[in-house]
Phi, psi and omega in degrees: 000317180297321181295317179295322179295318179297317180295324179296318178296316179296322179298315181297319179296321181294321180296322177296320178294319179301321181299313181292315183291323179298319179294318182292318186285317187266357181057037182291351177279356181253119181285352180259001180295135183253118176269176174299141178299144176290127184294158181294344178289349177238071184286152175290152180294142177268101186279143172225121185059031175091359182220157171237140184230136173240125183263125179265347184101158176056038174084006183254134183225148164263135181231136175214151174258010178086002182279354184110339177272141173230143183233159175256130175238131179239118178278137180235175180286348182233011181156212181214160178239122177250124185250121176056088179238074185276148341276134184272156181212105182262117176300151181300334183281350184276069184287343182273357179268127176237136180254145182230134180202170176290155181302324179297322178295320177300315180300318180293321180291326176296318179294321183294326181053044179264116182298337178277350179227073181292158177301151182293157178282327183232135178231163177212168183241339181233269177244152180213128176259119180260117177242127177219115183059236183264010184243151179224133171238139178251118182257134184218128173259119188272344180061042185270013179100193188283079178253094175070302183212139184301329184263015181297130183230159172273134175243116187242124175255096189294324181294318183268353183056050178248131175243133177237127174215115191276137170068026175248313178236135183240089187312124179087348184238158167290164177301160177296173183314139175062043183057050177060033177061022178283147176283330185233115176294324179298314178294323179298317179295319184291336183293341179296328176296322178293321179296312185288348176289339176279139179276053186278153171254332182234138180237134176241119183258001178094349182216151172078254184221170175285161181222193179218195184294328179297322179296322179291316180293326176298316180298315178300312183293326177296312180299315180299324180291318177300315180296317180295318180290326176295318177300316178300318180295320179294318182291350177295352178260001188244140181295338180273002184287161179284344178282129189299311184262054190308291187289344180259013179300122186287344180275315187231355181299121182302320181293343181263323188261334186283312182306314178296325179295315182290338175296321180273331183233069185300136175065016181266082183296320180296318178297324178299314179294318181296321176300314182296312182298320180295317180295319179294317178297322179296318178295317177300315179301315181293328177287330184276327189304312186303325183281334191242349186296332179253009183251322180234135179291150176080009181298321181282349181272311190245353187294330177294322177295326176294317181296318181294320177295320180297327177301312179293318182290334177299322179279320183287323189247338184242355177069021178266100189260349179063224185287355184257012178185192181263129180288000000 
């Protein structure tokens, strides 16, 4: 319990740092800043009457209003099933609508006290099979640790071979800010094995567009590449590193960057650490960019936040401490 509490505190501190660093690095405070163009492989939805629809067959549809959210709708012989429609708002007269979610989601909604998002009617803790008319969805909570939200579940449509898992993989794009807001990069990376264990043909991540198995492997490989490059950047401070001028590295070498900083900021230990983490994240970002800038959209927008999070997770989860400990 103490270890989890400590990690939670460190996670919150890291997210606050990410907010500041992301703004500074990406110039997101400037409405005139120009990012890399979004590639044609990630086209905007073509709306008709305010919505865009993609038909998967056998009664299953992707639906979006173009706001960035995408939902799964499954038509049945006795009604319909709508999966993840944020933010939802059920009128009091809609007595025939029933909501289903994990128990953790119910707890969060009770705490939120949002009249537009009442607690679900039905909850479960492990697996739940939803049958309505001629359709079946299998809901599964994997218990893989702090991945974005405690109640995040897998939604599997076996007949149509559609898998939905929200906010983990973003087809065509790099993950959202700070490794998709996950508390644990290690757990985030490992969840891809769980995703790929399903024999799906179509993947719905809750945002953007639908994807396939290639989108999941791209997301996995991108995260693994960020972690590997972060490790390389950290090891640039160690005599055992593969980089020849390790401790004298002018970009991240502590012996090179800290003394001038302390001359201007005497006794500022926190500033010293922030300088080091920022420089290492910058090196990681620069090592990652060439391989991914033309492969996944948004690499220049959020990759620095991924690199900065990876710096912290390297020490917390992988034991890579660089100049501040034993590798």
